[in-house]
C-alpha positions in Angstrom: 23.1 12.0 14.0 20.0 9.9 14.3 18.7 7.8 11.5 14.9 7.6 11.8 12.8 4.7 10.7 9.4 5.5 9.4 7.8 4.3 12.7 9.5 7.2 14.5 8.5 9.8 11.9 4.9 8.6 12.1 4.9 8.7 15.9 6.4 12.2 15.7 3.7 13.4 13.4 1.1 11.8 15.6 2.5 13.7 18.6 3.7 10.8 20.7 5.3 12.7 23.5 8.5 10.7 24.2 9.2 10.5 20.5 8.6 14.2 19.9 11.0 15.0 22.8 13.7 12.7 21.4 13.4 14.0 17.9 13.3 17.7 18.9 16.6 17.2 20.8 18.5 16.0 17.8 20.4 18.6 15.8 20.5 16.6 12.5 18.1 13.9 11.4 18.4 11.4 8.6 16.1 8.8 7.0 15.9 6.7 3.9 13.9 7.7 0.8 12.2 4.3 1.5 10.9 5.7 4.8 9.7 8.8 3.1 7.6 6.6 0.9 6.3 4.6 3.8 5.2 7.7 5.7 3.6 9.2 2.6 1.9 5.9 1.7 0.2 6.0 5.1 -1.0 9.5 4.4 -2.3 8.7 1.0 -4.1 5.6 2.0 -5.7 7.1 5.1 -6.9 10.5 3.8 -8.0 10.0 0.2 -6.4 12.5 -2.2 -3.4 14.0 -0.4 -1.1 16.9 -0.9 2.0 14.7 -1.0 4.4 17.6 -1.1 2.7 19.2 1.9 2.7 15.9 3.7 6.5 15.6 3.1 7.1 19.2 4.4 5.5 18.1 7.7 8.8 16.3 8.4 11.0 18.4 6.2 13.7 18.7 8.8 14.5 15.0 8.2 17.0 14.7 5.4 16.5 11.6 3.2 19.3 9.6 1.7 18.7 7.8 -1.5 18.8 4.0 -1.9 21.6 3.1 -4.4 23.6 0.2 -5.7 26.2 0.3 -2.9 23.5 0.1 -0.3 21.8 -2.6 -2.3 25.0 -4.7 -2.1 25.3 -4.0 1.6 21.7 -5.0 2.1 22.4 -8.3 0.4 25.4 -8.9 2.6 23.3 -8.1 5.7 20.5 -10.5 4.6 23.2 -13.2 4.0 24.4 -12.8 7.6 20.9 -12.7 9.0 19.9 -15.8 7.0 23.0 -17.7 8.2 21.9 -16.9 11.7 18.3 -18.1 11.0 16.9 -14.6 11.0 15.2 -12.6 8.3 13.9 -9.1 7.9 11.2 -8.0 5.5 12.8 -6.5 2.4 11.8 -2.9 3.1 13.1 -3.1 6.7 16.4 -4.6 5.5 16.8 -1.9 2.9 16.2 0.8 5.6 18.7 -0.9 7.9 21.3 -1.0 5.2 20.7 2.8 4.5 21.2 3.5 8.2 24.3 1.3 8.4 25.8 3.1 5.4 25.8 6.3 7.3 27.2 4.8 10.5 24.4 6.4 12.5 22.1 4.7 15.1 18.8 3.5 13.6 16.1 4.9 15.8 12.8 2.9 15.7 9.6 2.9 17.7 8.5 -0.7 17.0 9.9 -4.2 17.2 10.5 -4.7 13.4 14.3 -4.5 13.8 14.6 -6.5 17.0 17.0 -9.3 16.0 20.2 -10.4 17.7 22.1 -10.7 14.5 21.1 -7.1 13.3 22.2 -5.8 16.7 25.6 -7.3 16.1 25.9 -5.5 12.8 24.7 -2.0 13.8 23.3 0.1 16.6 19.5 0.1 16.8 17.7 2.1 19.5 14.0 1.6 20.3 12.2 4.6 21.7 
């Protein structure tokens, strides 16, 4: 399975060819409820009043997992390791990475937000 960052979902919705090709080849797609918020936030802030449910249905094939206490603890452990290595991730990116790590799936991104050596040692991250 592929665990999609919001950057991939946004690029998919924008019709970026190589992202669309990759996503369409996947049989099962996961994301974090945090990514769902990030994508919908972009819709809301760029279009005025938005049909939020309709916007979510545009990427309805992507199943969202919820952020919970177990993942929060894992995120804290990950931030501790990153911090010890002199690296930091913004909080939302760290929470998304912890969600992906909790599933054991590769985190698929289309930007450089997750490009750290220490994170790559903790989990698989693939940049499209």
